[in-house]
C-alpha angles and dihedrals in degrees: 000000000000113000137174122184123178118202118236114263095206120056112247120253107202092188096055124102133188095269089064089067091061093042091054092045091054091047091052102040112005093166097046114114107248095173141019121203127197113268121169108313093336144039134275118215124230114200126221091251093049091048092052090049090053091046093053093047091053092043088057088054092054090049092049090049089060101259106153126205110275095022119127126238124191120221125197113181146115126263105286140131089264090062093065091038090058091043094056094039089058090048090051091048089053092245131132121237121219105197118209124198108252089229094055119131123238090257092052092048090050093050095049095046093044097045094044095047091229113177099198139027135202122202131186107213144026088252091055090048091051090057092049091047090059091065100027092115092054096057102059094164090068108097100175136029110192120197120209093199089060093054098265094156094054090045092052092048090052091047091054097050093111097047110106127237087236092061092053091046089052092051092044091058098047098088121075127195097275094052123101113269099178142350110226119184120219116245092252100236091151101031142311113358116260123213113241115208106218116185132215089251091054089062100032098049094039092049094048094048096039090051089059093045093047095039094129091056099043101040102042112123111286093003109195142151137198113219119208105150113090117282088210085076117081093236096065092033090058092047090050091056093041090053091055091049092047097039096242117160110240131198130180136219113177094179107075090194086068094045099106095050089046091050089050094055100034095044099199123199094217138018136211112213148143121245092257089066093055090046090052092049091050096043094046091051091048094049092045089053090047091053090052093051092253100103093116091051091051094050091047089049091049092050090050091049093052093046091047092051094047092053092049092049091050090050092241128144115262109231116241092244092056091045091056092044090049092050091051094049090046088065096039103039119358097053091054092053091048090052091049089056092052100273097254104072110125099160140026125193111213128190146140095072139017113285100201128233094257094064092038091057093042094055091041089062089050087061094257113122107206109210102201115200141178135223147115138227086266090059096049086251113294125055095154132016138168112250130220091249097031113044138142119187112230094032132085092230135241127312116284120244110283092025133105124200127187140166121236120222090270093050097259113152114237125189136194134168145073093333102051115111125245102235147310110279113256090347113100092161093057090045092053091049094058100045124076128191113300095032096284114158115220105223098191089231126117121223150149137223132221120219092272095053098259108151127222118194113213102178150298117306093225091049097058108123120218111199124213086261091058097253115148112221127186105211095207092066088065102028098054098056092044091050090056090070111105097238098042116097104178138347133203118189114212135185109112107160088352128122095248143005120268138165145221112219132193126195126239108245092200099052099032098077092053092047092048091051092048089053097049095257130125107279091209094061110137122239090250092053093044092051090068098036112117095221091051091047090049090053092050088047089056090053091049092047091051091051091048091060088067096059140048123272092258091053098047124112110253100179137014137187123211111214121220093224136053132243114237139162088254091055089053095243100104132050120232089266089053097253115147120253094223096183093052092047092049089053098043094044099037091122092053091050092048090051091057090061098042089091108031116208125231116263105266134134092243118098113231119208108228 
């Protein structure tokens, strides 16, 4: 059994809770800007001291409203400054937040509120309230539903005017490290969401150790980040708390369509994103270049960037010709992309899914070091991450300080340490199923290590396909490279107990019109029309062929079907973090899968679009 454990750098403090991170930050740098909020065409800073003052005032409001220490409060909102304000106010009031994805359906909201036992709920918008209102009668424990758009925060602050500072300080100090800090529900990709009990120590110890490990990222001059992925997810929630501990200025942009303008004005030094964001940046730039008649130049520049990065990573000498080519493209292409992303980004932390070496090398040559990491809700986000001074593109890095990672005999990744959750809420059976002897958490993912302990994740254990010929196939190895194509939305590889591997493909409704226009086709073509268009099918075929070069003949995709619709969270086929619900898709598109195998193809190494 291969195992790597990294000792904690910072001594554990079992009495500390998350509020101590803010208290110590204010003591150290009260005037440092911890947040910036949109104001006019720019951003207004909020200092650490001002943030703490606002947190205490709101915590008084929660106390005056009858929220008792240990009680749970649901929160349904987008990624804004107010999200973290409410989060810390609840910590100061001694309460426990239960975050809800802002895209959750009424049934999902009901389940989370009911299962958690939450006694109050805060929502951001009228649309959010309407969803809650649909199931209001089915969540009788909920006493209050506060609405941000109706001025709930100001009303709570006014309500708490007579609560003393001493009462909030008493409540703030009640929780110790082993107490529950938050109850975060899994995204439900394989069934009903489960509530993960994350403790104060999970966040405190992981923040303190991660800050040391990521020192170069968090302490560079003017360190700042712009959050746009949902803070209801543990990934952004952890970074929000880490930023407060490390004194990093944080901004928010919940509307991803406004991301580029926000990056341009905020000018962050590092980003937190999922691979799909990097794919979109690359694909948009490529299609924009194509529309301007410079598509060939862009692709040549991209190839040079990737080759340049690979040589540097391998410690090899860059030939003079490539050096000159790289310098030219830096002026013509790379610098413009850097400017579009704000001009100051030196690092990007990527998680949730494999990024792929191609994009990692491309952005590396732009001057953006993508620190790909790995973790789950159950591990308080990161278990492993590439570091500024210790990074390998294509891997998810080594274990963080205070974390151990090992591989079981079947290749399953197991984790233990300061970041591993306490239990599943109200579900002792599920808890017992995921823990092995010694406190190791079974992640359900399959991976491998190199000799230095850098982890590579190859897929989900439950998603491994076994063909009729007995070949084991990890879908991600094929799906990720196909999904990187501009016009591809999502991919699901099929073939379990079938004679060959095939795939269901959806088109990307955002990128498709641009690609169609660049290829002399009507840009207003519907998804259904595009799914049968020969040029579109040929482009998808190219993506499939490229993916097939990465695997053996027995693992290659022989046929694929392009669907005339897209998979979304609203359709029930994607989770809030945009992961595919494979079991739902296989049920809903069983006929399409069956049709693929009605006419088996001959065994060749050439993919056949079907």
